[in-house]
ROKE-902509 format. One record per residue: residue number from 1; residue in one letter; chain; y, z, x of N, C-alpha, C, O in turn. Coordinates in Angstrom, 2 decimals. Each point is the difference from the previous one (the first is absolute). Example, Ala and Ser with C-alpha at 12.3 -4.5 7.8 and 13.67 -1.06 7.14 Angstrom:
BEGIN
<site><resi>1</resi><resn>A</resn><chain>A</chain><n_v>-5.69</n_v><n_w>7.80</n_w><n_u>13.19</n_u><ca_v>1.19</ca_v><ca_w>0.00</ca_w><ca_u>-0.89</ca_u><c_v>1.20</c_v><c_w>0.00</c_w><c_u>0.90</c_u><o_v>-0.02</o_v><o_w>0.66</o_w><o_u>1.04</o_u></site>
<site><resi>2</resi><resn>S</resn><chain>A</chain><n_v>1.07</n_v><n_w>-1.38</n_w><n_u>-1.39</n_u><ca_v>1.19</ca_v><ca_w>0.06</ca_w><ca_u>0.82</ca_u><c_v>1.09</c_v><c_w>0.73</c_w><c_u>-0.77</c_u><o_v>1.11</o_v><o_w>0.17</o_w><o_u>0.51</o_u></site>
This chain:
BEGIN
<site><resi>1</resi><resn>M</resn><chain>A</chain><n_v>98.95</n_v><n_w>158.27</n_w><n_u>124.08</n_u><ca_v>-0.96</ca_v><ca_w>-1.63</ca_w><ca_u>-1.33</ca_u><c_v>0.55</c_v><c_w>-1.44</c_w><c_u>-0.45</c_u><o_v>-0.69</o_v><o_w>-0.96</o_w><o_u>-0.32</o_u></site>
<site><resi>2</resi><resn>K</resn><chain>A</chain><n_v>1.86</n_v><n_w>1.02</n_w><n_u>0.36</n_u><ca_v>1.16</ca_v><ca_w>-1.22</ca_w><ca_u>-0.34</ca_u><c_v>-0.90</c_v><c_w>-0.34</c_w><c_u>1.18</c_u><o_v>-1.23</o_v><o_w>0.00</o_w><o_u>-0.07</o_u></site>
<site><resi>3</resi><resn>Y</resn><chain>A</chain><n_v>2.06</n_v><n_w>-0.35</n_w><n_u>1.37</n_u><ca_v>-0.53</ca_v><ca_w>-0.71</ca_w><ca_u>0.34</ca_u><c_v>-1.30</c_v><c_w>0.01</c_w><c_u>0.59</c_u><o_v>-0.02</o_v><o_w>-1.13</o_w><o_u>0.48</o_u></site>
<site><resi>4</resi><resn>V</resn><chain>A</chain><n_v>-0.71</n_v><n_w>1.47</n_w><n_u>-0.30</n_u><ca_v>-1.45</ca_v><ca_w>-0.04</ca_w><ca_u>-0.12</ca_u><c_v>-0.33</c_v><c_w>-0.88</c_w><c_u>-0.87</c_u><o_v>-0.25</o_v><o_w>-1.12</o_w><o_u>0.44</o_u></site>
<site><resi>5</resi><resn>L</resn><chain>A</chain><n_v>0.14</n_v><n_w>1.39</n_w><n_u>-2.22</n_u><ca_v>-0.55</ca_v><ca_w>-0.80</ca_w><ca_u>-0.93</ca_u><c_v>0.65</c_v><c_w>-1.83</c_w><c_u>0.63</c_u><o_v>-0.75</o_v><o_w>-0.93</o_w><o_u>-0.30</o_u></site>
<site><resi>6</resi><resn>Q</resn><chain>A</chain><n_v>2.06</n_v><n_w>0.57</n_w><n_u>1.09</n_u><ca_v>0.42</ca_v><ca_w>-1.05</ca_w><ca_u>-0.40</ca_u><c_v>-0.72</c_v><c_w>-0.25</c_w><c_u>0.94</c_u><o_v>-0.99</o_v><o_w>-0.67</o_w><o_u>-0.28</o_u></site>
<site><resi>7</resi><resn>I</resn><chain>A</chain><n_v>1.19</n_v><n_w>1.14</n_w><n_u>1.89</n_u><ca_v>-1.11</ca_v><ca_w>-0.62</ca_w><ca_u>0.88</ca_u><c_v>-1.07</c_v><c_w>-0.46</c_w><c_u>-0.91</c_u><o_v>0.16</o_v><o_w>-1.10</o_w><o_u>-0.54</o_u></site>
<site><resi>8</resi><resn>L</resn><chain>A</chain><n_v>-0.99</n_v><n_w>1.63</n_w><n_u>0.36</n_u><ca_v>-1.43</ca_v><ca_w>-0.15</ca_w><ca_u>-0.52</ca_u><c_v>0.17</c_v><c_w>-1.30</c_w><c_u>-1.04</c_u><o_v>-1.04</o_v><o_w>-0.59</o_w><o_u>-0.28</o_u></site>
<site><resi>9</resi><resn>L</resn><chain>A</chain><n_v>1.95</n_v><n_w>0.24</n_w><n_u>-0.16</n_u><ca_v>-0.39</ca_v><ca_w>-0.74</ca_w><ca_u>-1.16</ca_u><c_v>0.70</c_v><c_w>-1.48</c_w><c_u>0.99</c_u><o_v>-0.10</o_v><o_w>-1.18</o_w><o_u>-0.34</o_u></site>
<site><resi>10</resi><resn>V</resn><chain>A</chain><n_v>0.63</n_v><n_w>1.58</n_w><n_u>1.28</n_u><ca_v>0.42</ca_v><ca_w>-1.02</ca_w><ca_u>0.38</ca_u><c_v>-1.51</c_v><c_w>-0.87</c_w><c_u>1.10</c_u><o_v>-0.29</o_v><o_w>-1.20</o_w><o_u>0.05</o_u></site>
<site><resi>11</resi><resn>V</resn><chain>A</chain><n_v>-0.28</n_v><n_w>2.23</n_w><n_u>0.57</n_u><ca_v>-1.51</ca_v><ca_w>0.09</ca_w><ca_u>0.66</ca_u><c_v>-1.22</c_v><c_w>-0.40</c_w><c_u>-1.12</c_u><o_v>-1.17</o_v><o_w>-0.26</o_w><o_u>0.26</o_u></site>
<site><resi>12</resi><resn>F</resn><chain>A</chain><n_v>1.79</n_v><n_w>0.28</n_w><n_u>-1.54</n_u><ca_v>-1.11</ca_v><ca_w>-0.61</ca_w><ca_u>-1.06</ca_u><c_v>0.70</c_v><c_w>-1.75</c_w><c_u>0.00</c_u><o_v>-0.82</o_v><o_w>-0.87</o_w><o_u>0.28</o_u></site>
<site><resi>13</resi><resn>F</resn><chain>A</chain><n_v>1.76</n_v><n_w>0.56</n_w><n_u>-0.46</n_u><ca_v>0.81</ca_v><ca_w>-1.86</ca_w><ca_u>-0.54</ca_u><c_v>-0.75</c_v><c_w>0.19</c_w><c_u>1.34</c_u><o_v>-1.22</o_v><o_w>-0.14</o_w><o_u>0.00</o_u></site>
<site><resi>14</resi><resn>G</resn><chain>A</chain><n_v>1.97</n_v><n_w>0.49</n_w><n_u>1.30</n_u><ca_v>-1.19</ca_v><ca_w>-0.71</ca_w><ca_u>1.18</ca_u><c_v>-1.08</c_v><c_w>-0.23</c_w><c_u>0.56</c_u><o_v>-0.34</o_v><o_w>-1.01</o_w><o_u>0.63</o_u></site>
<site><resi>15</resi><resn>L</resn><chain>A</chain><n_v>-0.57</n_v><n_w>2.50</n_w><n_u>-0.97</n_u><ca_v>-1.31</ca_v><ca_w>-0.21</ca_w><ca_u>-0.31</ca_u><c_v>-0.66</c_v><c_w>-1.82</c_w><c_u>-1.06</c_u><o_v>-0.88</o_v><o_w>-0.84</o_w><o_u>0.19</o_u></site>
<site><resi>16</resi><resn>L</resn><chain>A</chain><n_v>2.07</n_v><n_w>1.07</n_w><n_u>-1.32</n_u><ca_v>-0.74</ca_v><ca_w>-0.91</ca_w><ca_u>-0.75</ca_u><c_v>0.78</c_v><c_w>-1.46</c_w><c_u>0.04</c_u><o_v>-0.24</o_v><o_w>-0.78</o_w><o_u>-0.92</o_u></site>
<site><resi>17</resi><resn>G</resn><chain>A</chain><n_v>0.99</n_v><n_w>0.46</n_w><n_u>1.78</n_u><ca_v>0.61</ca_v><ca_w>-0.81</ca_w><ca_u>-0.19</ca_u><c_v>-0.85</c_v><c_w>-0.86</c_w><c_u>1.60</c_u><o_v>0.16</o_v><o_w>-1.21</o_w><o_u>0.16</o_u></site>
<site><resi>18</resi><resn>Y</resn><chain>A</chain><n_v>-0.83</n_v><n_w>1.87</n_w><n_u>0.66</n_u><ca_v>-1.08</ca_v><ca_w>-0.33</ca_w><ca_u>1.08</ca_u><c_v>-0.90</c_v><c_w>-0.14</c_w><c_u>-0.55</c_u><o_v>-0.73</o_v><o_w>-0.86</o_w><o_u>0.48</o_u></site>
<site><resi>19</resi><resn>G</resn><chain>A</chain><n_v>0.38</n_v><n_w>1.32</n_w><n_u>-1.33</n_u><ca_v>-1.43</ca_v><ca_w>-0.59</ca_w><ca_u>-0.53</ca_u><c_v>-0.14</c_v><c_w>-1.24</c_w><c_u>-1.44</c_u><o_v>-1.01</o_v><o_w>-0.43</o_w><o_u>-0.56</o_u></site>
<site><resi>20</resi><resn>F</resn><chain>A</chain><n_v>2.52</n_v><n_w>0.14</n_w><n_u>0.33</n_u><ca_v>0.26</ca_v><ca_w>-1.02</ca_w><ca_u>-0.58</ca_u><c_v>-0.34</c_v><c_w>-1.06</c_w><c_u>0.47</c_u><o_v>-0.71</o_v><o_w>-0.92</o_w><o_u>-0.43</o_u></site>
<site><resi>21</resi><resn>Y</resn><chain>A</chain><n_v>1.67</n_v><n_w>1.22</n_w><n_u>2.02</n_u><ca_v>0.00</ca_v><ca_w>-1.13</ca_w><ca_u>0.80</ca_u><c_v>-1.24</c_v><c_w>-0.34</c_w><c_u>0.77</c_u><o_v>-0.31</o_v><o_w>-1.17</o_w><o_u>-0.19</o_u></site>
<site><resi>22</resi><resn>L</resn><chain>A</chain><n_v>-0.41</n_v><n_w>1.73</n_w><n_u>0.89</n_u><ca_v>-1.45</ca_v><ca_w>-0.13</ca_w><ca_u>0.27</ca_u><c_v>-0.50</c_v><c_w>-0.41</c_w><c_u>-0.81</c_u><o_v>-0.57</o_v><o_w>-1.05</o_w><o_u>0.32</o_u></site>
<site><resi>23</resi><resn>N</resn><chain>A</chain><n_v>0.38</n_v><n_w>1.50</n_w><n_u>-2.03</n_u><ca_v>-1.07</ca_v><ca_w>-0.98</ca_w><ca_u>-0.47</ca_u><c_v>0.37</c_v><c_w>-1.63</c_w><c_u>-0.78</c_u><o_v>-0.76</o_v><o_w>-0.84</o_w><o_u>-0.48</o_u></site>
<site><resi>24</resi><resn>H</resn><chain>A</chain><n_v>2.27</n_v><n_w>0.88</n_w><n_u>0.63</n_u><ca_v>0.51</ca_v><ca_w>-1.27</ca_w><ca_u>0.18</ca_u><c_v>-0.73</c_v><c_w>-0.85</c_w><c_u>1.53</c_u><o_v>-0.80</o_v><o_w>-0.88</o_w><o_u>-0.32</o_u></site>
<site><resi>25</resi><resn>E</resn><chain>A</chain><n_v>0.93</n_v><n_w>1.01</n_w><n_u>1.31</n_u><ca_v>-0.32</ca_v><ca_w>-0.09</ca_w><ca_u>1.11</ca_u><c_v>-2.03</c_v><c_w>-0.09</c_w><c_u>0.14</c_u><o_v>-0.82</o_v><o_w>-0.91</o_w><o_u>0.12</o_u></site>
<site><resi>26</resi><resn>I</resn><chain>A</chain><n_v>0.79</n_v><n_w>1.93</n_w><n_u>-0.20</n_u><ca_v>-1.67</ca_v><ca_w>-0.18</ca_w><ca_u>0.06</ca_u><c_v>-0.40</c_v><c_w>0.67</c_w><c_u>-1.12</c_u><o_v>0.27</o_v><o_w>1.19</o_w><o_u>0.12</o_u></site>
<site><resi>27</resi><resn>P</resn><chain>A</chain><n_v>-0.97</n_v><n_w>-1.53</n_w><n_u>-1.49</n_u><ca_v>-0.66</ca_v><ca_w>0.50</ca_w><ca_u>-0.96</ca_u><c_v>-0.56</c_v><c_w>1.50</c_w><c_u>0.25</c_u><o_v>-0.67</o_v><o_w>0.23</o_w><o_u>1.01</o_u></site>
<site><resi>28</resi><resn>K</resn><chain>A</chain><n_v>0.83</n_v><n_w>0.31</n_w><n_u>-1.51</n_u><ca_v>-0.85</ca_v><ca_w>1.67</ca_w><ca_u>-0.71</ca_u><c_v>0.40</c_v><c_w>0.75</c_w><c_u>1.79</c_u><o_v>-0.78</o_v><o_w>0.88</o_w><o_u>0.38</o_u></site>
<site><resi>29</resi><resn>S</resn><chain>A</chain><n_v>1.78</n_v><n_w>-1.23</n_w><n_u>0.44</n_u><ca_v>-0.43</ca_v><ca_w>0.79</ca_w><ca_u>0.66</ca_u><c_v>1.74</c_v><c_w>0.83</c_w><c_u>0.15</c_u><o_v>0.04</o_v><o_w>0.64</o_w><o_u>1.04</o_u></site>
<site><resi>30</resi><resn>G</resn><chain>A</chain><n_v>0.74</n_v><n_w>-0.59</n_w><n_u>-1.51</n_u><ca_v>0.26</ca_v><ca_w>0.89</ca_w><ca_u>-0.96</ca_u><c_v>0.36</c_v><c_w>0.79</c_w><c_u>-0.82</c_u><o_v>1.18</o_v><o_w>0.31</o_w><o_u>-0.19</o_u></site>
<site><resi>31</resi><resn>D</resn><chain>A</chain><n_v>-1.92</n_v><n_w>0.03</n_w><n_u>-0.27</n_u><ca_v>-1.07</ca_v><ca_w>0.78</ca_w><ca_u>-1.04</ca_u><c_v>0.15</c_v><c_w>1.19</c_w><c_u>0.34</c_u><o_v>0.31</o_v><o_w>0.83</o_w><o_u>-0.85</o_u></site>
<site><resi>32</resi><resn>K</resn><chain>A</chain><n_v>-0.50</n_v><n_w>-0.44</n_w><n_u>2.27</n_u><ca_v>-0.39</ca_v><ca_w>1.34</ca_w><ca_u>0.15</ca_u><c_v>1.23</c_v><c_w>0.49</c_w><c_u>0.01</c_u><o_v>0.19</o_v><o_w>1.17</o_w><o_u>-0.32</o_u></site>
<site><resi>33</resi><resn>W</resn><chain>A</chain><n_v>1.07</n_v><n_w>-2.18</n_w><n_u>0.76</n_u><ca_v>1.69</ca_v><ca_w>0.87</ca_w><ca_u>-0.01</ca_u><c_v>0.66</c_v><c_w>0.35</c_w><c_u>-1.10</c_u><o_v>0.86</o_v><o_w>0.85</o_w><o_u>-0.22</o_u></site>
<site><resi>34</resi><resn>I</resn><chain>A</chain><n_v>-1.48</n_v><n_w>-1.76</n_w><n_u>-0.55</n_u><ca_v>0.36</ca_v><ca_w>-0.39</ca_w><ca_u>-1.48</ca_u><c_v>-0.65</c_v><c_w>1.66</c_w><c_u>-0.88</c_u><o_v>0.65</o_v><o_w>0.64</o_w><o_u>-0.83</o_u></site>
<site><resi>35</resi><resn>G</resn><chain>A</chain><n_v>-2.04</n_v><n_w>-0.28</n_w><n_u>1.32</n_u><ca_v>-0.79</ca_v><ca_w>1.45</ca_w><ca_u>-0.53</ca_u><c_v>0.68</c_v><c_w>1.15</c_w><c_u>0.79</c_u><o_v>-0.11</o_v><o_w>1.12</o_w><o_u>-0.49</o_u></site>
<site><resi>36</resi><resn>F</resn><chain>A</chain><n_v>0.66</n_v><n_w>-1.23</n_w><n_u>1.41</n_u><ca_v>0.65</ca_v><ca_w>0.99</ca_w><ca_u>0.30</ca_u><c_v>1.14</c_v><c_w>0.17</c_w><c_u>-0.13</c_u><o_v>0.11</o_v><o_w>1.16</o_w><o_u>-0.43</o_u></site>
<site><resi>37</resi><resn>G</resn><chain>A</chain><n_v>0.90</n_v><n_w>-1.63</n_w><n_u>0.53</n_u><ca_v>1.72</ca_v><ca_w>-0.53</ca_w><ca_u>-0.94</ca_u><c_v>-0.32</c_v><c_w>1.08</c_w><c_u>-1.62</c_u><o_v>0.86</o_v><o_w>0.80</o_w><o_u>-0.39</o_u></site>
<site><resi>38</resi><resn>V</resn><chain>A</chain><n_v>-2.24</n_v><n_w>-1.01</n_w><n_u>-0.37</n_u><ca_v>-0.16</ca_v><ca_w>0.79</ca_w><ca_u>-0.96</ca_u><c_v>-1.29</c_v><c_w>1.18</c_w><c_u>-0.37</c_u><o_v>-0.35</o_v><o_w>0.52</o_w><o_u>-1.06</o_u></site>
<site><resi>39</resi><resn>L</resn><chain>A</chain><n_v>-0.15</n_v><n_w>-0.37</n_w><n_u>2.52</n_u><ca_v>-0.07</ca_v><ca_w>0.87</ca_w><ca_u>0.11</ca_u><c_v>1.17</c_v><c_w>1.30</c_w><c_u>0.13</c_u><o_v>0.12</o_v><o_w>0.90</o_w><o_u>-0.83</o_u></site>
<site><resi>40</resi><resn>L</resn><chain>A</chain><n_v>0.77</n_v><n_w>-1.08</n_w><n_u>2.19</n_u><ca_v>0.86</ca_v><ca_w>0.64</ca_w><ca_u>-0.19</ca_u><c_v>0.99</c_v><c_w>0.15</c_w><c_u>-0.67</c_u><o_v>0.68</o_v><o_w>1.00</o_w><o_u>0.26</o_u></site>
<site><resi>41</resi><resn>V</resn><chain>A</chain><n_v>-0.16</n_v><n_w>-2.02</n_w><n_u>-1.49</n_u><ca_v>0.43</ca_v><ca_w>0.02</ca_w><ca_u>-1.71</ca_u><c_v>-0.70</c_v><c_w>1.45</c_w><c_u>-0.39</c_u><o_v>0.65</o_v><o_w>0.96</o_w><o_u>-0.41</o_u></site>
<site><resi>42</resi><resn>A</resn><chain>A</chain><n_v>-1.63</n_v><n_w>-0.97</n_w><n_u>0.55</n_u><ca_v>-0.88</ca_v><ca_w>0.32</ca_w><ca_u>-1.23</ca_u><c_v>-0.30</c_v><c_w>1.70</c_w><c_u>0.28</c_u><o_v>0.26</o_v><o_w>0.83</o_w><o_u>-0.87</o_u></site>
<site><resi>43</resi><resn>F</resn><chain>A</chain><n_v>-0.86</n_v><n_w>-0.43</n_w><n_u>2.27</n_u><ca_v>-0.17</ca_v><ca_w>1.22</ca_w><ca_u>0.63</ca_u><c_v>0.94</c_v><c_w>0.65</c_w><c_u>0.44</c_u><o_v>-0.05</o_v><o_w>1.21</o_w><o_u>-0.16</o_u></site>
<site><resi>44</resi><resn>I</resn><chain>A</chain><n_v>1.34</n_v><n_w>-1.86</n_w><n_u>0.94</n_u><ca_v>0.94</ca_v><ca_w>0.68</ca_w><ca_u>0.41</ca_u><c_v>1.06</c_v><c_w>0.02</c_w><c_u>-0.10</c_u><o_v>0.50</o_v><o_w>1.11</o_w><o_u>0.21</o_u></site>
<site><resi>45</resi><resn>I</resn><chain>A</chain><n_v>0.46</n_v><n_w>-2.24</n_w><n_u>-0.56</n_u><ca_v>1.53</ca_v><ca_w>-0.42</ca_w><ca_u>-1.05</ca_u><c_v>0.05</c_v><c_w>0.51</c_w><c_u>-0.60</c_u><o_v>0.83</o_v><o_w>0.91</o_w><o_u>-0.04</o_u></site>
<site><resi>46</resi><resn>M</resn><chain>A</chain><n_v>-2.02</n_v><n_w>-1.24</n_w><n_u>-1.20</n_u><ca_v>-0.01</ca_v><ca_w>0.24</ca_w><ca_u>-1.73</ca_u><c_v>0.54</c_v><c_w>2.18</c_w><c_u>0.28</c_u><o_v>1.10</o_v><o_w>0.48</o_w><o_u>-0.29</o_u></site>
<site><resi>47</resi><resn>P</resn><chain>A</chain><n_v>-2.35</n_v><n_w>0.30</n_w><n_u>0.89</n_u><ca_v>0.23</ca_v><ca_w>0.63</ca_w><ca_u>-0.46</ca_u><c_v>1.01</c_v><c_w>0.83</c_w><c_u>1.33</c_u><o_v>0.10</o_v><o_w>1.22</o_w><o_u>0.08</o_u></site>
<site><resi>48</resi><resn>L</resn><chain>A</chain><n_v>0.30</n_v><n_w>-1.79</n_w><n_u>0.48</n_u><ca_v>0.94</ca_v><ca_w>0.34</ca_w><ca_u>0.80</ca_u><c_v>1.75</c_v><c_w>0.30</c_w><c_u>-0.98</c_u><o_v>0.83</o_v><o_w>0.90</o_w><o_u>0.11</o_u></site>
<site><resi>49</resi><resn>F</resn><chain>A</chain><n_v>-0.89</n_v><n_w>-2.15</n_w><n_u>-1.02</n_u><ca_v>1.70</ca_v><ca_w>-0.15</ca_w><ca_u>-0.32</ca_u><c_v>-0.63</c_v><c_w>0.82</c_w><c_u>-1.09</c_u><o_v>0.94</o_v><o_w>0.66</o_w><o_u>-0.46</o_u></site>
<site><resi>50</resi><resn>I</resn><chain>A</chain><n_v>-2.57</n_v><n_w>-0.19</n_w><n_u>-0.52</n_u><ca_v>0.06</ca_v><ca_w>0.53</ca_w><ca_u>-1.28</ca_u><c_v>0.84</c_v><c_w>1.64</c_w><c_u>0.24</c_u><o_v>0.85</o_v><o_w>0.57</o_w><o_u>-0.67</o_u></site>
<site><resi>51</resi><resn>A</resn><chain>A</chain><n_v>-1.58</n_v><n_w>-0.18</n_w><n_u>1.98</n_u><ca_v>0.37</ca_v><ca_w>1.55</ca_w><ca_u>0.78</ca_u><c_v>1.43</c_v><c_w>0.05</c_w><c_u>0.08</c_u><o_v>0.63</o_v><o_w>1.01</o_w><o_u>-0.31</o_u></site>
<site><resi>52</resi><resn>S</resn><chain>A</chain><n_v>-0.06</n_v><n_w>-2.14</n_w><n_u>0.75</n_u><ca_v>1.30</ca_v><ca_w>-0.24</ca_w><ca_u>0.20</ca_u><c_v>1.17</c_v><c_w>0.14</c_w><c_u>-0.73</c_u><o_v>1.15</o_v><o_w>0.14</o_w><o_u>0.43</o_u></site>
<site><resi>53</resi><resn>R</resn><chain>A</chain><n_v>-1.71</n_v><n_w>-0.22</n_w><n_u>-1.99</n_u><ca_v>0.73</ca_v><ca_w>-0.42</ca_w><ca_u>-0.86</ca_u><c_v>0.11</c_v><c_w>1.51</c_w><c_u>-1.33</c_u><o_v>0.72</o_v><o_w>0.20</o_w><o_u>-0.98</o_u></site>
<site><resi>54</resi><resn>Y</resn><chain>A</chain><n_v>-1.74</n_v><n_w>0.49</n_w><n_u>1.57</n_u><ca_v>-0.45</ca_v><ca_w>0.88</ca_w><ca_u>-0.84</ca_u><c_v>0.02</c_v><c_w>1.14</c_w><c_u>0.70</c_u><o_v>-0.66</o_v><o_w>0.92</o_w><o_u>-0.48</o_u></site>
<site><resi>55</resi><resn>K</resn><chain>A</chain><n_v>1.38</n_v><n_w>-0.70</n_w><n_u>1.73</n_u><ca_v>-0.38</ca_v><ca_w>0.70</ca_w><ca_u>0.59</ca_u><c_v>1.54</c_v><c_w>1.16</c_w><c_u>-0.62</c_u><o_v>0.11</o_v><o_w>1.01</o_w><o_u>0.70</o_u></site>
<site><resi>56</resi><resn>K</resn><chain>A</chain><n_v>0.63</n_v><n_w>-1.07</n_w><n_u>-1.51</n_u><ca_v>0.96</ca_v><ca_w>0.45</ca_w><ca_u>-0.37</ca_u><c_v>0.15</c_v><c_w>0.58</c_w><c_u>-1.21</c_u><o_v>0.85</o_v><o_w>0.78</o_w><o_u>-0.43</o_u></site>
<site><resi>57</resi><resn>S</resn><chain>A</chain><n_v>-2.18</n_v><n_w>-1.48</n_w><n_u>-0.27</n_u><ca_v>0.04</ca_v><ca_w>-0.12</ca_w><ca_u>-1.29</ca_u><c_v>-0.59</c_v><c_w>1.47</c_w><c_u>-1.11</c_u><o_v>0.04</o_v><o_w>0.98</o_w><o_u>0.74</o_u></site>
<site><resi>58</resi><resn>K</resn><chain>A</chain><n_v>-0.28</n_v><n_w>-0.78</n_w><n_u>-1.45</n_u><ca_v>-0.61</ca_v><ca_w>1.62</ca_w><ca_u>-0.27</ca_u><c_v>-1.10</c_v><c_w>-0.19</c_w><c_u>-0.90</c_u><o_v>-0.03</o_v><o_w>0.46</o_w><o_u>-1.14</o_u></site>
<site><resi>59</resi><resn>M</resn><chain>A</chain><n_v>-1.12</n_v><n_w>-1.34</n_w><n_u>1.84</n_u><ca_v>-0.96</ca_v><ca_w>0.03</ca_w><ca_u>-1.08</ca_u><c_v>-0.99</c_v><c_w>0.89</c_w><c_u>-0.94</c_u><o_v>-0.96</o_v><o_w>-0.24</o_w><o_u>-0.74</o_u></site>
<site><resi>60</resi><resn>S</resn><chain>A</chain><n_v>1.63</n_v><n_w>1.28</n_w><n_u>1.11</n_u><ca_v>-0.99</ca_v><ca_w>1.12</ca_w><ca_u>-1.25</ca_u><c_v>0.98</c_v><c_w>-0.21</c_w><c_u>-1.30</c_u><o_v>-0.43</o_v><o_w>0.10</o_w><o_u>-1.15</o_u></site>
<site><resi>61</resi><resn>E</resn><chain>A</chain><n_v>1.77</n_v><n_w>-0.40</n_w><n_u>1.45</n_u><ca_v>0.70</ca_v><ca_w>-0.18</ca_w><ca_u>-1.07</ca_u><c_v>-0.55</c_v><c_w>-1.09</c_w><c_u>-1.39</c_u><o_v>-0.05</o_v><o_w>0.07</o_w><o_u>-1.23</o_u></site>
<site><resi>62</resi><resn>F</resn><chain>A</chain><n_v>-0.24</n_v><n_w>-0.90</n_w><n_u>2.17</n_u><ca_v>-0.44</ca_v><ca_w>-1.39</ca_w><ca_u>-0.07</ca_u><c_v>-1.48</c_v><c_w>0.18</c_w><c_u>-0.66</c_u><o_v>-0.30</o_v><o_w>-0.86</o_w><o_u>-0.83</o_u></site>
<site><resi>63</resi><resn>L</resn><chain>A</chain><n_v>-0.36</n_v><n_w>1.56</n_w><n_u>1.02</n_u><ca_v>-1.61</ca_v><ca_w>-0.14</ca_w><ca_u>-0.49</ca_u><c_v>0.25</c_v><c_w>1.38</c_w><c_u>-1.23</c_u><o_v>-0.68</o_v><o_w>-0.06</o_w><o_u>-1.02</o_u></site>
<site><resi>64</resi><resn>K</resn><chain>A</chain><n_v>1.23</n_v><n_w>0.72</n_w><n_u>1.12</n_u><ca_v>0.51</ca_v><ca_w>1.18</ca_w><ca_u>-1.36</ca_u><c_v>-0.06</c_v><c_w>-0.87</c_w><c_u>-0.56</c_u><o_v>-1.13</o_v><o_w>-0.28</o_w><o_u>-0.40</o_u></site>
<site><resi>65</resi><resn>S</resn><chain>A</chain><n_v>2.31</n_v><n_w>-0.70</n_w><n_u>0.02</n_u><ca_v>0.34</ca_v><ca_w>-0.51</ca_w><ca_u>-0.71</ca_u><c_v>-0.42</c_v><c_w>-1.31</c_w><c_u>-0.60</c_u><o_v>0.30</o_v><o_w>-0.39</o_w><o_u>-1.13</o_u></site>
<site><resi>66</resi><resn>Q</resn><chain>A</chain><n_v>-1.13</n_v><n_w>-0.33</n_w><n_u>2.14</n_u><ca_v>-1.20</ca_v><ca_w>-0.94</ca_w><ca_u>-0.86</ca_u><c_v>-1.33</c_v><c_w>0.95</c_w><c_u>-0.65</c_u><o_v>-0.79</o_v><o_w>-0.50</o_w><o_u>-0.81</o_u></site>
<site><resi>67</resi><resn>T</resn><chain>A</chain><n_v>0.69</n_v><n_w>1.75</n_w><n_u>1.23</n_u><ca_v>-1.46</ca_v><ca_w>0.47</ca_w><ca_u>-0.47</ca_u><c_v>0.67</c_v><c_w>0.86</c_w><c_u>-1.67</c_u><o_v>-0.76</o_v><o_w>0.42</o_w><o_u>-0.87</o_u></site>
<site><resi>68</resi><resn>K</resn><chain>A</chain><n_v>2.23</n_v><n_w>-0.34</n_w><n_u>0.76</n_u><ca_v>0.22</ca_v><ca_w>0.03</ca_w><ca_u>-1.57</ca_u><c_v>0.29</c_v><c_w>-1.06</c_w><c_u>-0.77</c_u><o_v>0.05</o_v><o_w>0.04</o_w><o_u>-1.23</o_u></site>
<site><resi>69</resi><resn>K</resn><chain>A</chain><n_v>0.19</n_v><n_w>-1.18</n_w><n_u>2.02</n_u><ca_v>-0.09</ca_v><ca_w>-0.94</ca_w><ca_u>-1.25</ca_u><c_v>-1.30</c_v><c_w>-0.51</c_w><c_u>-0.47</c_u><o_v>-0.35</o_v><o_w>-0.36</o_w><o_u>-1.13</o_u></site>
<site><resi>70</resi><resn>T</resn><chain>A</chain><n_v>-0.44</n_v><n_w>0.40</n_w><n_u>2.49</n_u><ca_v>-1.42</ca_v><ca_w>-0.52</ca_w><ca_u>-0.48</ca_u><c_v>-0.75</c_v><c_w>1.51</c_w><c_u>-1.32</c_u><o_v>-0.65</o_v><o_w>-0.05</o_w><o_u>-1.05</o_u></site>
<site><resi>71</resi><resn>E</resn><chain>A</chain><n_v>1.08</n_v><n_w>0.90</n_w><n_u>1.68</n_u><ca_v>-0.41</ca_v><ca_w>1.22</ca_w><ca_u>-1.14</ca_u><c_v>0.19</c_v><c_w>0.08</c_w><c_u>-1.54</c_u><o_v>-0.68</o_v><o_w>0.66</o_w><o_u>-0.78</o_u></site>
<site><resi>72</resi><resn>N</resn><chain>A</chain><n_v>1.85</n_v><n_w>-1.56</n_w><n_u>0.48</n_u><ca_v>0.91</ca_v><ca_w>0.38</ca_w><ca_u>-0.98</ca_u><c_v>-0.81</c_v><c_w>-1.63</c_w><c_u>-0.70</c_u><o_v>-0.31</o_v><o_w>0.19</o_w><o_u>-1.18</o_u></site>
<site><resi>73</resi><resn>Q</resn><chain>A</chain><n_v>0.03</n_v><n_w>-1.33</n_w><n_u>1.56</n_u><ca_v>-0.20</ca_v><ca_w>-0.79</ca_w><ca_u>-0.71</ca_u><c_v>-1.41</c_v><c_w>0.28</c_w><c_u>0.13</c_u><o_v>-0.82</o_v><o_w>-0.66</o_w><o_u>-0.65</o_u></site>
C-alpha cells in the first residue's frame, strides 16, 4: 500500500506540473490536468492514505473514550 501511495503521489505532482507547464505555454489549456490531479488527491490518494494509517488502530476504543468525554462535560 505504501508504494501505491507513493506512485500515485508522483503521478499527482506530474499532472500538476504538466498542467502548470501547459498554462504557461497556452493560457487556460492546463486547467483540465490540474483538475485531474486535484480529483486524484481528493478521491483516491486521501482515502487510501487514511485507510492505510488507521488499518491497525482500534477505533472502537477511541470512539468509546470520545463518547465518555462528551457525556461528562
